[in-house]
N, C-alpha and C positions, 0 to 999 in steps of 0.2 A: 503493497500499500505504500505509493507517493505524497508526500507532504501534503501535495494540493486537496490530494483525495481526505487526507485524516483532517485537515482543517473544515473540509464542507460537514463529514460527520460531523465534529464539534457542533458546529454553526445545527447542523440536523438535530443534534440532540437538545440543546438549546428552544430549536424550532419546536419538535412534536410536547416537549415541555408545555411551554404556551400554551401550545395549539390544544392538548388535553384540557388543560383547565378549562379554557376557553371554549369548545367543545360541550365539556361535563356542565359547567355553570349555566351556558346558552341553553339545555337540553332543560336541563332544570327548572328553566323560568319558561322554557314554551310548555310544557307541560300544565302551565299556570297561562297562560299570554299565549294568545295568536302570533301576536309580532316576535315572539321568539322564534318562529321558524323563517321570519328575513334576518336573524344573526345568525343564525344556522346556514345560510343560503347565502350573506357573504365570506365568511370563513370558508366554505366549499369551493366557494372563485377563487379565494384566494393560495388553497394550497392547487388549486389544478393551475391558474397559473403560474407555481412554482415548476411540478412539472413540466408545461409545458417550455419555461425557460430555461431549465437543466440539459434539453436536450433538442436542440432545435431542429435538428436532423429528423428528429422521428415527431417532427409536429403533428402532419396528420393521426399518426395513431393516441398520442397522447391526449390530442381535440376530438377522437372519436370516442375515447375513454370515457373522458372526461363530461361530454357533451347527452354520451349517453346513458349515465347516470346519472346526470341533470334533469334530463327527460323521463324518468322512471319517478321520481322523485317530486318533479313538477305534474305528473300526470296524476300520481295520487292526490295532489294538495287540490286540484284541478277540480277532481272529479268529488271533494267534498273528506277526503280519508285522509283528518291533516293528521292524526298521528303514525299513520305508516309516512306522512309523508317524510316528519320529523325524525321518526326513528330509521328512516332511509337513507338521509342526507349525513348522517354518525357516522352510519356502517360505512358508506359510501366514500364521504371523508377520510377514514382509517385508513382504508385502501387505500385510497391516493398516497396519504401519507407513509405508506408502506412499501410501494411502490418507489416511491422517491429514493428510500434507502437504498432499495435494488441500482436504482437508476445510479445514484450515485455510485456506487461500490463497484457495478459493472461498466460504468461508463457512459451509456445510455440505457434509452428505454429498450430499443431494440434486443440487444444485450440482455436485457433483465428479463427479460419476456423469455427468451429463449429459456434462460437459465432455468428460471421458474418452472416451465413445463417439464425443464427434463426430470427437478424436483418433486415433481405432483406424480410424474406418467413412469419417471425410472427409463422413459424410454430415450436413445438420440432425439432429439429435435431440429438441426441445424439443416438438415435435408428437407423440412417442412415448410412449404410456406406462411410467411406471418400471421395471412386471416386464418389460418387451421390451428393457430396454437393462443390466438389473444384469451382465449375465455376458460381454457382451461389455465390456462399462469395466470389469470385474472383472479380466479376461483382458488388458486394454489395459494396467494397472498393470507386468505384467510386463516392458512396451515403454519404461515410464519412466527418467530417468535417473536419479532419485531411489532406484528399485528396484536399478539397478547399484550404485549410490554402497555400500548398503548390504552385497550381499551378493558382489557380487567381491573384497573382501575379508578376508568368513568362509573363499569358496574359495579362495585365493592363498594365504592361511596353514593350509589344511587340508592343502590338498598340499604345500608346506614342511614340514610339519610328520610328514605319512606316508612322504613324500622321492617324490612323485607328480607326477612331471614331465606323466604323460599328459596328465590332471584339471588340468593348470595348462594347458597347450597348447590341448585342448579349449576353456577358458574363453575363451579369445583371441578362439575362434573362436563362440562362443555371441553375447560383449559387442561385439565393434567393428561391427557389422551398420547398419544404417540405421533402421532400427527403436528403437536403445536414441539414435539421434541424433533421429529427427525427433519430442523432446520435449527437448530441449534447455535450449529458451529458455523451458521452462514450469519449469525446477525453479532450484536457486540463480545458476546464473552466467549473469553479464551477458553471455549473448548475444545480437547484430543478429540473427542469422538460426539455422536447425537443417540442421547440415552434413551433411543427406545425402547429397547429392551426395560429397562427399569421406570419408564411413563407406563407402559402396559400393565404391568404391574400392579402401579398406583393407581391406576384407575379400573382396576377390579376390586383392588383395598376400598375404595371412596366409594364404588358402586355400592356394594357388600352395605357398610352401615348404611347407606344413605337410603337402599330400597330398606331394610330395615327400620331403619326412624320412619321414613313416610309410610311407611305399612301398618306402623307401633301407633302411630296418630294418625291415621286412617279410620282405621278399626277402635280408636278410643273417642273418635267425634271431635280431634282435635285441630285439623286442620280440614281445608277446603278441599271436596270433592274436584275441584277444577285444577288446583293444584296436584295433587295426587295423580291424577291424568295426565298430566303435563309432564310429569316427569316420570313416568309408565312410560308413556308413547316417545319420547326426548332421548329416554337412556335406552330402549328396543333398536330404533334407529343409530344410535350412537355405536351401540354394540354391534348391530351389523356392520358398519362402514369400518369399524375397525376391525373385524373377522376377513373383512373383502378386503381390507390393505395390509392383514399380514398373510395372506395368500398372493396375492400379485403385485404389491407394492403399490400398486396407483393408490394414491390417498385423495383423490378430486372428488367420489363418492361422500369421504369424509368431509371435504370440505363442506361442502352443498351443506352438508345438514349442522355441520357447526357455524355456518351461515346461518340458517333459520333458527338453529338453538341461541344464538346470539341478540338477530331480528326479536325473537319472544322473550327474550330476557329485558330487554328496552323497554318493548312494548307495553306490558304489565307488572315494571318495577313498583305502582305505583298504585297496581292492583290490590285491597284491602284485603287481608285476611276475615268473610265473615263466616262464620263457622255456620249455617243454618240448613246443611245438610241432615232431613228425615228419617231420612234411612240408609241406614251404612249396609255396605255389599259386602263381606270379608272375602268371597271367593275373586274379586277382583285384584287381590295381593298378590295372584300370580301373574297376572302381567308382568312386574318390573323384575319377579325373580326369570322372566325368558332369558331377558338381556345378559343373565350372568353365564350361562348355557355360552353364547357368544363372548364375554369376557372373559372366562377361563381358557377358550380355545383359540384366542388370540395371544395371548401369555401364552401358552404350549406354543404355539406355532413361532412366534416373535422368537425363544429361545434357543428353536428347535428341539424341543422335546413333545418330542409328534406322540411317541409313548404317553406320555401323561393327559393327553386333550381329555382324555375319556373323566380320570379321576378329580381332573384341576373344576372341569367342568362340573359336572357332578356336586361334587365338592361346592362348588360356590352356591350353585343352585338349590341346595337343602339350606346351605345357613341360609340365604336371603328366604326361607320359607319358616323359617322360626318365629316368626310374630303371628301366620296364620296357625301354625301349629301347634301351637302354646293357646289361641284363641280358641280352638276346637275342641283338642284337649281340658280346656278348662266346660267347656259349652254341654260336654258329654259327661263330666263328671258331677255338676253341679242338677242333670236331668234324669 
């Protein structure tokens, strides 16, 4: 890394620190006042301008990406989907800021996109035309550690501000996976290897703990059914895409689910946990346990221990079923 690139990265770090604070405060304000959307729009345009100026030879590509994102969020705003507009403006801005980092490190946007495509698909990409790689490459940004460093503090702050512990817990599930760990050596951290295996094990541990936590609270009527269902569907989707990643080394589907999960966290961060469910359906606790089968299998494949796939998957599945087993045991005991 030459001196000029090093200086640009220092300036970039200062810039994203400031922008992360501005975006977070603007999003919080926009949840209360619709003027906040225009503040987010101005900050988005500022980031888009930086992306274009840093790689003038890629003017068309950077402009297309920036304008396409703007059209999506503006369309949502014009159709009256205000919350969709502000959530997409935050997420798209973080994607552009992450692209800025790769643009600085790789010298221009084209090289950055080709590199991101290779990181995401494990397929040599320089023989492909740029239109073929733009979408997967941009999606791969969501798997980057730089993206995590910007987006997680925002979610953590908003979760604290709105006293929404469930969104915070779900963010642990979304960001703890091997997809984020897969690009750590390409970030500002001086790591010798990408801790993908370790991250898959961490994800398994977190998912089992959260499955037990959400199931117990649902059975006891301490959590809104909406958050329980959101966790169940999200953990199943993440586990399936993680397993696919462990088999194929293609993490683009993982990026899609991660992006969707992040959007949902922002969308519902201010939703109150009003427990008003009149009827509890304990058998629904089987739902999050399904994910443990795939999480366990993913760990065994990442560690190249295929022979223990069944043992690891079944054990994590059974452990996650403890709340419902305990519920039915007590029910039969007192009947």
